[in-house]
N, C-alpha and C positions, 0 to 999 in steps of 0.2 A: 764537711764534705760527705758525710755518711748517706744522707738521703739521696743525693745525686748518684753516688756510686752504687747504692742498692738498686737503683733503677737502670743501671747500665749506661748512665750519661757520662760524657766527657766532663770531668770536674777539675777545677783548679782553685787553689787558694794561695795566699802569700803571707809573708811575715811583715807586711806593710812597710817594707823598706829598711827594717832594722833588726838587730838581734838583741833580745832582752834576756836578762838572767832569770827573770820570773815574771809572772803576770802583773806584778805591781812595779816592776823596774822601769824607770823613766830616765836613767842617766844618759841614754842614747840621744836624748833631745837637748842636752845642755849646750847652749850657745850654737844650736844647729837648726836654723829655720827651714832649711831644705828637708831635713829629716822629719820635722813637724808637718810640713806640707805633704810629704810622702805618706805619713801615717794618717793624715786627715783625709786626703782625697786623691792624690796622684796614683797611689797603689791600686786604686779601683780601676781606673782606665788603663793603666799599664798592664795589670794582670789580665784584663779582658783582651787587650790588644794582642799580647803574646799567646794567650790561650786560643784565640780565634785563628791566629797564624798557624799554630801547631795542628789544630783541627783540620784546617784547610789542606795543609801539607800531608797529614797522615791519611785522611779519608778521601782527599781529592775533591772535596766540596765544602763550602762554608757551612757553619752550623745553622740549622734552621730556626733555632729558638734559644734564647739566653735568659737564664734565671739567676738572680743574686739572692743569696740567703745569708743572714748573719744575726747574731744576738749580742747584746751588751754593746761593746765597742763596735762589733760587727753590725748590730742593729743601727747604731749611729751611721755607719758607713752605708747601710742600705738606704737610709733616708737621704744621705749625701748623693747616692747614685741616682735617686729619683729626681733630685733637685738640680744637680750639676750636669748629669748625663741622661736627660729624660728620654732619649731614643735608644740608649745602649742596651737596656734590658726589657724584655717583654713582660717578665714577672719579677716581683721583688717581695721577699719575706723579711720583715723587720721585727726582731724579737727583743723585748725588754731594752729598748734603745736608750743609750745615754746621750741624748740629743743636745744637751747643754753642758758640756764638760766643765767649763769654768764655774758655772752656777752650781752644778752638782758636786763636783769633786773639790773645787776651790772653796766656794762659800758654804755649801750645806754640810759637807763632810767635816770641814774645819769647825763649824758651829757645833756639830754633834760631838766631836772630840772635846772641844772646850767645855761644853756643858757637863761633861763627865770628869772634869779635872778639878781637884781642890786647889787651894792657894799654893800648895807645895808641889803641884803637878802630879799628884797621885790620883789613881782612878777611884771614883766614888762608887759607881755601880759595878760590883765585882762579878766574875763568872758565877753562874748558877742562880742568880737572882731573877733572871728572866722567866723562869718557870712560874714563880709566885705571881709575877705580873701578868704573864700570859694566861694563867688559869683564871685570874680575876676578870680580865677583859673578856675571855671566852664565856664566863658565866653570865656576864651582862649582855653580850651581843650575839652569841651563837644562834639563838632562836629567832633573831629578827627577820630572817627570810622564811620562817615557818618550819624550819627543819633544824633539829639539834644534831649536827653531824660533825662537830669539831671544826667547822669552816665558817668564816665570816664572809658572806657573799659580797658585801660592798662595805669596806671600812669607813666610807664617808658617812654611813648611817649609824656608826657605832659611837656612842657618847659615854663609854665606860668611865667610871670615876675611881681610879686606883687610890684616891686619898683615904678611902675606908681601910686601907692596909697600914695606915700610919701607926707606928709603935706608940702605945700609951704608957709604956714602961721602958725597961731596958731593951736595947736593940736585940733582935733575935731572928731566927730563920723564917718565922711566920709573919713578919711585919717589916715595913720599910721606914727608914729614918726620914726626917724632913729633907735632908740633903739628897737622898735617893729619889724621893718623890719629885724634887725639883728637877733632877735629871730627866725623869720620865716626862714631866710636863714640857720641858724644852724640846725633847725628842719628838713629841707628838705635835708640837707647834711648828717646828721648822724655823729656819733663820729669819730673824727680824732685826732691823736696825733700831737706833735710839728713837727714831720718828715713828716706829711701829709699822714700817713698811715691810711686807713679806718679800724676801729677796729670792726665794725659790718656792714653787708651789707645794704646799703640804709638808707634813712631817713624816715620821715613821708610821706606816699603816698598822692599824689594829689587826691582830691575827698573825703578825710576823714574828712574835716573840720566840717561837721554836727555832728560828734561824739566827737569832741575835748573836749566838756564840761565835759563829763564823765571821759575821760582819762587824759587830759592835762591841761585844763584851769579852770575847776570848773564851777558851775552854778550860782555863786554869792550869794548863800544862804548856803554855807558850804558843799554842796554836790559835788561829782565828784572829779576830779584831782587824780584819783586812781593810776596813774603812780608814783606820789610822795610817796604814801603809800606803793606800792609794792617795790620801790627802797629802801625806808627807812627800811622796815622789812627784806628784803633779805640781804642788806648790813650789818645790825646790827647783824643778827643771822645765816645766811646761807652761805654767799659768801666767807668768809675768814677762814683760819685754826684756827685763834684766833678770836673769836667773839668780836667785839668792844662793843656790848651791846646797851642798850636803848638810850644812849646819841648821837649815830651816826646819821648823816643825809646825803642825797645825796650831800650836799654842801661840805662834807668832802672827797668825792671821788677824788683821784688824777689820772687824765687821763693818766699820764705818767708812774706811778709806780704801780697802783693798778690792772690793768688788768692781769699781770702775777701772781700776788698774789692769783688769783682765780683759779689757775690750778688744785688744788686738788678738788675743787667744780665741775669743769668741768668734771673731771674723774668720779665723783659720779653721777652727775645729767644728763649730756648731752646725747642726742640721735641723734646727727647730723652726725654720721659716715655714709658715703654713701654706704658702702658695705651691700648688702642684699642677698648675694649668698646663704647662708644656708636657709633663709626663702623661696627664690625662688625655690631652689632645693627640698624643702619639699612640694612644690605645693601651698604655701600660696598665697592668693590674697589680695590686699590692695588698698583702695581708700584714697587718700589724698586730702583735700580741704582747701581753704583759701580765705578769702575775700580780694579783691584788695583795699578796703577802711579801712582796719584794722589799727587803729592808735596806738595800744598798742603792740600786737605781729605782728609787721610789716611783710608784706608778702614776702619781698625780700629774706629773709633767706630761706624760704621754696622753692622758685624758685631755689636758688643757690644749695640747697641740692638735689633737683630733678635732676638738670643738672649734678651734680657730681655723683649721683646714676646711671644716664644713662650712663655716661662715664665708670663707674666701671663695669656696666653690659655688655659693649661692644656696646653700642648704645641705643638710645631711643626706637627703635622698639623692641629690646630684653627686655628692662625693662617693656614695656607696656604689655608683656605677663602676668605679675603679678601685676604691679603697675600702677594705673591711677591717674593723677593729674587734679583737677578742680579748676581753679581760678575764683572767682565769682565777677564780677564788682558791685560796689556800696554796698557791704556787710560789715557791721561793724564786730568787733571782735566777732566771733562765732554767728553773727546775733543777738546780745543781744538788740541792738537798731534798730528800723525799719529805713530802708534807702529809697532811691527813689523808688516810686511805692509800698512802703510797704514791700520791701524785708527784710526778717529776718530769724532767725533760723527755723521758721515754714515753710519757703519756700523751705527748703532742705529736701531731702530724699535719703541719700546715701545707706541706708540699702537695699532698693528694688533692685537697680542694683548690689549690692554686692551679695545678695542672688541668683540673676539670674546667675551671673558669676560662683558662686560655684556650681550651679545646672547644667548648660549646657555650661559653658565656654564663654558665650557671652560677649564681651568687653563692659564695661559700656559706654554709650553715654552721659548721663546727670545725675546729682544728684538733679535736681529740682523736687519738689513735684508736684503732679497733676495727675500722671499716676495711673492707677488702682492698688490698693494695693492687695497683696495676702491675702486670708482668713486666720484667726488665725489657728495655728496648733492644731491638736487634742491632 
């Protein structure tokens, strides 16, 4: 809400129709398809409807312009808004969007957790090991863009080989065991089935290791490793037509048979359809952004969606008339943790270029903060 409130805009948000005990809690969805639909798409139109009625009543005139902004699940909802309600919002900002929840949280996150479990269910890659891995990757790939600045500009170009870190003697703090290297290889690969089919685009991006403690490995004091919590809750209460319930864990996910069992959930939740023709025909403008170092909602799906949307629009030049994509090097998921040079969510300002585009049609050139902000509206 902050960017709208800072500009003096009437601003509304919602709890998506449910109360959760934490950001990872999904018990509210157990055997409740109505709650799942509220979370997926109904809360968007209902919040808009009530907000517009309140604005009209308070100010005596309808709102002249409507903008939707969200990131992560809110980014997924931003894409839902463009697809399901193409005339509802003049402008939309979609940040780090989780546009395929069953594929991401069900399949990919379960794969990541299984890759890090030994036969007894213990974690293989323990907290603190990510620094050794991250330093090796950065040494190989930092300068690929011509600047050694602690940032990998595009992880797709990084072909770092952590195998050189393999222990040649006893395991120690300066080398990786064969088991640890196998975890890293699977994380970089992403989920594949026995036939070798990639079930979700890409793996964990190079350059994201500084953020692994929060999402993947934990901090050693019981904090972090949120990927495990997300996968556990979604698998138990949201992913399947019949909820397995609180006894389920990512270790129970069957990479061969469970992905197709989530087809109903994909129909309800997903916003990865590339067609935006109705939104574009209505004159809507959209900014999509994602951090290249996002280790939880990995960025490759967003890039894939954008490329498919460009093809559906008849080419990228045509899509750019309405939709702009910004990939931000070194940025954690939604900028929640500070990255190299202190880059974080506070470094971003997509609202200013979106407002400018809605005002005069100027294509956005950057979403980085620092430019002069417009004065609050009267």
